C-alpha positions in Angstrom: 0.0 0.0 0.0 1.2 3.5 -0.8 2.8 5.2 2.2 0.8 8.5 1.5 -2.4 6.6 1.4 -1.7 4.9 4.7 -1.0 8.3 6.3 -4.4 9.6 5.1 -6.1 6.6 6.8 -4.8 7.4 10.3 -7.5 8.2 12.8 -7.9 12.0 13.3 -8.0 13.5 16.8 -11.5 14.5 17.6 -12.3 18.0 18.9 -13.4 17.8 22.6 -14.8 20.7 24.6 -16.0 19.8 28.1 -17.4 23.3 28.6 -19.5 23.1 25.4 -20.8 19.6 26.4 -21.8 21.0 29.8 -23.7 23.8 28.0 -25.4 21.3 25.7 -26.6 19.3 28.8 -28.1 22.5 30.2 -30.4 22.9 27.2 -33.9 21.5 26.7 -34.2 18.1 24.9 -34.0 18.4 21.1 -36.6 15.6 20.8 -39.3 16.5 23.4 -38.3 20.1 24.2 -38.4 19.4 27.9 -35.6 20.0 30.4 -33.8 17.1 32.1 -34.7 16.0 35.6 -32.9 14.2 38.4 -34.4 11.0 37.2 -34.2 11.7 33.4 -31.0 13.8 33.0 -29.7 15.4 29.8 -27.2 13.5 27.7 -25.1 14.9 24.9 -26.0 12.9 21.7 -23.3 13.0 19.1 -24.2 13.0 15.5 -23.8 9.4 14.1 -24.0 7.6 10.8 -23.9 10.6 8.4 -21.3 11.5 5.9 -18.5 9.6 7.6 -18.4 12.1 10.5 -18.9 9.2 12.9 -19.4 5.7 11.5 -18.2 2.4 12.9 -17.5 1.0 16.3 -15.3 3.1 18.6 -15.9 6.4 16.8 -17.7 9.4 18.1 -18.3 12.7 16.3 -16.5 15.8 17.6 -18.2 17.7 20.4 -19.5 20.5 18.1 -21.8 17.9 16.6 -23.5 17.2 19.9 -27.1 18.0 20.7 -29.1 17.6 24.0 -31.4 14.6 24.6 -33.0 13.5 27.8 -31.8 10.1 28.7 -35.1 8.5 27.9 -35.3 10.1 24.5 -31.6 9.2 23.9 -32.3 5.5 24.6 -35.4 5.5 22.4 -33.5 7.3 19.6 -30.7 4.6 19.6 -33.4 1.8 19.6 -35.0 3.3 16.5 -32.7 6.0 15.0 -33.9 8.7 12.6 -30.6 9.9 11.1 -32.1 12.7 9.1 -33.6 14.5 12.2 -30.1 14.9 13.6 -29.3 17.6 11.0 -32.1 19.8 12.4 -31.2 19.0 16.0 -27.5 19.8 15.6 -28.3 22.9 13.5 -30.6 24.3 16.2 -28.1 23.5 18.9 -25.2 25.2 17.0 -27.3 28.2 16.2 -28.3 28.7 19.8 -24.6 28.3 20.9 -23.5 31.0 18.4 -26.4 33.2 19.4 -25.5 33.0 23.1 -21.8 33.4 22.4 -20.9 29.9 23.6 -19.3 29.2 20.2 -17.9 31.9 17.9 -17.7 31.8 14.1 
């Protein structure tokens, strides 16, 4: 195999931002629009299965592709995923983060 090709296949370091993930978990659920509770806390759901951003075992999309889901909604989503709705959820989350100054462009 060509050495240059092998270099391109190496796993890239994913962007992680604990402060952003904390902010994501303080938002209402992207699915049901309700806040988390003590018994049903918010989880950061990372975009999966789209465009190679995160596909395969042991991969997770970078933190900027996270959206808030209550744990019960998160579990239901993984049982019956709707990959297309993630575009809307992540777009709304990113727009709010930019609007509130959490992320800058």
